[in-house]
N, CA, C and O of each residue as an XYZ file, in Angstrom:
352
protein
N      33.117     -7.451     40.604
C      32.569     -7.301     39.283
C      31.042     -7.331     39.318
O      30.385     -6.731     38.467
N      30.482     -8.031     40.303
C      29.044     -8.102     40.454
C      28.444     -6.737     40.719
O      27.364     -6.437     40.211
N      29.108     -5.903     41.498
C      28.612     -4.567     41.798
C      28.619     -3.709     40.535
O      27.709     -2.906     40.324
N      29.629     -3.874     39.707
C      29.705     -3.111     38.461
C      28.531     -3.465     37.548
O      27.926     -2.587     36.933
N      28.214     -4.772     37.467
C      27.101     -5.213     36.637
C      25.780     -4.677     37.173
O      24.904     -4.314     36.387
N      25.618     -4.620     38.471
C      24.386     -4.092     39.053
C      24.238     -2.611     38.742
O      23.141     -2.141     38.436
N      25.339     -1.879     38.820
C      25.291     -0.451     38.491
C      25.052     -0.238     36.999
O      24.387      0.722     36.610
N      25.572     -1.101     36.187
C      25.427     -0.984     34.740
C      23.998     -1.307     34.312
O      23.487     -0.691     33.378
N      23.359     -2.239     34.962
C      22.031     -2.680     34.594
C      20.993     -1.554     34.622
O      20.223     -1.438     33.668
N      20.931     -0.717     35.666
C      19.966      0.397     35.633
C      20.244      1.368     34.494
O      19.311      1.935     33.926
N      21.513      1.567     34.154
C      21.835      2.449     33.028
C      21.320      1.869     31.726
O      20.774      2.579     30.882
N      21.502      0.572     31.579
C      20.984     -0.083     30.372
C      19.469      0.014     30.333
O      18.882      0.254     29.278
N      18.836     -0.172     31.489
C      17.383     -0.085     31.564
C      16.917      1.321     31.219
O      15.944      1.493     30.485
N      17.608      2.325     31.743
C      17.255      3.713     31.429
C      17.447      3.995     29.945
O      16.612      4.645     29.316
N      18.547      3.506     29.392
C      18.815      3.693     27.975
C      17.763      2.980     27.131
O      17.281      3.503     26.126
N      17.423      1.773     27.570
C      16.411      0.998     26.857
C      15.050      1.686     26.951
O      14.313      1.750     25.967
N      14.717      2.202     28.139
C      13.450      2.913     28.323
C      13.413      4.187     27.495
O      12.384      4.524     26.909
N      14.531      4.891     27.448
C      14.596      6.123     26.656
C      14.413      5.801     25.174
O      13.707      6.516     24.463
N      15.047      4.729     24.713
C      14.914      4.315     23.319
C      13.478      3.895     23.013
O      12.931      4.230     21.962
N      12.878      3.159     23.947
C      11.493      2.734     23.771
C      10.563      3.953     23.740
O       9.635      4.012     22.934
N      10.821      4.921     24.625
C      10.022      6.142     24.651
C      10.159      6.888     23.325
O       9.173      7.383     22.780
N      11.371      6.965     22.816
C      11.612      7.640     21.530
C      10.899      6.915     20.398
O      10.309      7.545     19.522
N      10.957      5.589     20.420
C      10.260      4.793     19.396
C       8.748      5.014     19.461
O       8.083      5.144     18.433
N       8.216      5.054     20.686
C       6.774      5.267     20.845
C       6.376      6.664     20.370
O       5.331      6.835     19.743
N       7.202      7.651     20.667
C       6.904      9.011     20.219
C       6.944      9.111     18.696
O       6.113      9.789     18.093
N       7.895      8.445     18.087
C       7.998      8.430     16.626
C       6.788      7.720     16.018
O       6.236      8.166     15.013
N       6.391      6.626     16.630
C       5.213      5.883     16.159
C       3.953      6.746     16.282
O       3.091      6.738     15.403
N       3.863      7.494     17.396
C       2.730      8.387     17.593
C       2.690      9.460     16.505
O       1.626      9.763     15.965
N       3.846     10.030     16.189
C       3.910     11.035     15.115
C       3.430     10.443     13.796
O       2.654     11.063     13.070
N       3.900      9.238     13.497
C       3.490      8.574     12.254
C       1.983      8.321     12.225
O       1.328      8.533     11.204
N       1.446      7.869     13.350
C       0.010      7.602     13.413
C      -0.807      8.886     13.279
O      -1.861      8.888     12.642
N      -0.329      9.971     13.873
C      -1.039     11.249     13.757
C      -1.009     11.751     12.309
O      -1.991     12.311     11.823
N       0.120     11.549     11.626
C       0.206     11.924     10.207
C      -0.774     11.088      9.385
O      -1.469     11.611      8.515
N      -0.823      9.784      9.670
C      -1.752      8.906      8.953
C      -3.192      9.318      9.215
O      -4.021      9.322      8.304
N      -3.484      9.661     10.458
C      -4.842     10.092     10.799
C      -5.196     11.348     10.022
O      -6.310     11.459      9.511
N      -4.278     12.291      9.924
C      -4.528     13.527      9.183
C      -4.777     13.230      7.698
O      -5.672     13.812      7.085
N      -3.988     12.333      7.135
C      -4.182     11.963      5.730
C      -5.536     11.293      5.513
O      -6.221     11.575      4.530
N      -5.917     10.414      6.420
C      -7.211      9.743      6.307
C      -8.342     10.761      6.419
O      -9.333     10.685      5.693
N      -8.182     11.716      7.337
C      -9.195     12.760      7.496
C      -9.311     13.592      6.224
O     -10.417     13.913      5.788
N      -8.169     13.942      5.626
C      -8.196     14.703      4.377
C      -8.856     13.899      3.266
O      -9.638     14.443      2.486
N      -8.549     12.613      3.188
C      -9.159     11.760      2.162
C     -10.667     11.649      2.374
O     -11.429     11.669      1.408
N     -11.101     11.533      3.623
C     -12.534     11.459      3.910
C     -13.225     12.754      3.498
O     -14.290     12.732      2.880
N     -12.606     13.888      3.850
C     -13.197     15.179      3.482
C     -13.293     15.325      1.966
O     -14.296     15.806      1.440
N     -12.242     14.905      1.276
C     -12.257     14.965     -0.188
C     -13.339     14.057     -0.754
O     -14.046     14.437     -1.688
N     -13.470     12.863     -0.195
C     -14.494     11.925     -0.665
C     -15.895     12.511     -0.459
O     -16.766     12.360     -1.316
N     -16.105     13.174      0.669
C     -17.409     13.794      0.920
C     -17.679     14.918     -0.084
O     -18.801     15.054     -0.571
N     -16.665     15.718     -0.393
C     -16.837     16.790     -1.380
C     -17.132     16.214     -2.757
O     -18.008     16.699     -3.473
N     -16.392     15.175     -3.117
C     -16.619     14.541     -4.420
C     -18.015     13.927     -4.494
O     -18.677     14.010     -5.528
N     -18.462     13.313     -3.405
C     -19.803     12.736     -3.375
C     -20.849     13.829     -3.571
O     -21.824     13.637     -4.298
N     -20.647     14.968     -2.927
C     -21.578     16.089     -3.077
C     -21.599     16.571     -4.528
O     -22.669     16.763     -5.105
N     -20.412     16.765     -5.116
C     -20.343     17.228     -6.505
C     -20.996     16.214     -7.445
O     -21.677     16.588     -8.400
N     -20.783     14.944     -7.167
C     -21.392     13.904     -7.994
C     -22.915     13.975     -7.892
O     -23.615     13.883     -8.900
N     -23.421     14.137     -6.673
C     -24.873     14.215     -6.479
C     -25.462     15.415     -7.210
O     -26.511     15.311     -7.846
N     -24.783     16.554     -7.116
C     -25.247     17.756     -7.805
C     -25.232     17.526     -9.316
O     -26.188     17.881    -10.005
N     -24.167     16.941     -9.827
C     -24.069     16.662    -11.266
C     -25.155     15.690    -11.708
O     -25.742     15.842    -12.779
N     -25.410     14.702    -10.879
C     -26.446     13.719    -11.203
C     -27.820     14.389    -11.271
O     -28.606     14.111    -12.176
N     -28.107     15.279    -10.304
C     -29.398     15.988    -10.321
C     -29.503     16.882    -11.554
O     -30.560     16.954    -12.181
N     -28.411     17.562    -11.903
C     -28.428     18.417    -13.099
C     -28.654     17.583    -14.347
O     -29.406     17.974    -15.240
N     -28.002     16.441    -14.400
C     -28.156     15.553    -15.553
C     -29.608     15.080    -15.680
O     -30.172     15.080    -16.774
N     -30.198     14.682    -14.568
C     -31.597     14.243    -14.596
C     -32.513     15.391    -15.019
O     -33.454     15.189    -15.787
N     -32.238     16.584    -14.519
C     -33.034     17.751    -14.877
C     -32.936     18.037    -16.378
O     -33.941     18.301    -17.038
N     -31.719     17.981    -16.902
C     -31.530     18.204    -18.340
C     -32.222     17.122    -19.158
O     -32.796     17.401    -20.211
N     -32.165     15.899    -18.675
C     -32.815     14.788    -19.372
C     -34.335     15.019    -19.444
O     -34.952     14.806    -20.488
N     -34.918     15.449    -18.341
C     -36.366     15.723    -18.325
C     -36.705     16.887    -19.260
O     -37.708     16.842    -19.972
N     -35.878     17.917    -19.256
C     -36.111     19.052    -20.156
C     -36.024     18.608    -21.611
O     -36.834     19.013    -22.445
N     -35.034     17.772    -21.903
C     -34.871     17.269    -23.268
C     -36.090     16.451    -23.691
O     -36.577     16.590    -24.813
N     -36.574     15.610    -22.802
C     -37.770     14.829    -23.122
C     -38.960     15.749    -23.391
O     -39.731     15.515    -24.322
N     -39.107     16.786    -22.583
C     -40.215     17.730    -22.747
C     -40.113     18.464    -24.087
O     -41.096     18.585    -24.819
N     -38.918     18.947    -24.390
C     -38.716     19.685    -25.649
C     -38.923     18.754    -26.844
O     -39.509     19.156    -27.850
N     -38.451     17.529    -26.738
C     -38.626     16.560    -27.820
C     -40.113     16.293    -28.048
O     -40.572     16.236    -29.189
N     -40.852     16.130    -26.967
C     -42.299     15.908    -27.096
C     -42.970     17.116    -27.744
O     -43.859     16.953    -28.580
N     -42.557     18.316    -27.370
C     -43.114     19.520    -27.990
C     -42.780     19.575    -29.476
O     -43.633     19.909    -30.298
N     -41.538     19.247    -29.815
C     -41.133     19.253    -31.225
C     -41.947     18.241    -32.035
O     -42.380     18.528    -33.151
N     -42.145     17.064    -31.461
C     -42.937     16.047    -32.153
C     -44.373     16.521    -32.354
O     -44.971     16.295    -33.407
N     -44.911     17.173    -31.347
C     -46.274     17.690    -31.443
C     -46.361     18.765    -32.528
O     -47.300     18.772    -33.324
N     -45.384     19.669    -32.558
C     -45.363     20.714    -33.587
C     -45.208     20.114    -34.977
O     -45.851     20.562    -35.927
N     -44.374     19.121    -35.095
C     -44.163     18.467    -36.385
C     -45.460     17.820    -36.871
O     -45.810     17.928    -38.046
N     -46.170     17.149    -35.965
C     -47.447     16.537    -36.336
C     -48.453     17.600    -36.773
O     -49.186     17.411    -37.743
N     -48.481     18.703    -36.058
C     -49.395     19.794    -36.420
C     -49.053     20.338    -37.802
O     -49.952     20.572    -38.610
N     -47.792     20.539    -38.081
C     -47.360     21.052    -39.382
C     -47.709     20.071    -40.490
O     -48.144     20.477    -41.567
N     -47.519     18.781    -40.230
C     -47.855     17.774    -41.237
C     -49.355     17.771    -41.529
O     -49.765     17.655    -42.685
N     -50.169     17.898    -40.490
C     -51.622     17.950    -40.686
C     -52.015     19.183    -41.501
O     -52.881     19.120    -42.373
N     -51.355     20.306    -41.196
C     -51.657     21.545    -41.946
C     -51.265     21.373    -43.408
O     -51.990     21.803    -44.305
N     -50.137     20.755    -43.641
C     -49.696     20.557    -45.019
C     -50.661     19.635    -45.763
O     -50.972     19.867    -46.931
N     -51.129     18.596    -45.088
C     -52.075     17.673    -45.710
C     -53.402     18.382    -46.036
O     -54.024     18.104    -47.061
N     -53.818     19.278    -45.172
C     -55.068     19.995    -45.391
C     -54.921     20.983    -46.557
O     -55.887     21.252    -47.270
N     -53.735     21.508    -46.742
C     -53.499     22.459    -47.836
C     -53.506     21.750    -49.183
O     -53.850     22.352    -50.200
N     -53.141     20.511    -49.196
C     -53.046     19.778    -50.460
C     -54.358     19.315    -50.948
O     -54.437     18.683    -52.001
């Protein structure tokens, strides 16, 4: 019976090694999928950051234009008021 157990043991080891190899390959597939998802998320985050920066610059530009136009309007209003006062 001892010889049978010795012959059986390498088969179990081979089966165990094959199962371990299969588990490692499955784990590798899962990790590669996770890596791809992380890469996609990073790329998306970079695109969103770029769009945010562009939007922020546009917003600042519009804000400066609005301030300039408001100052011009105030200046025109003051000029019109002075003209009206001079007419009276």
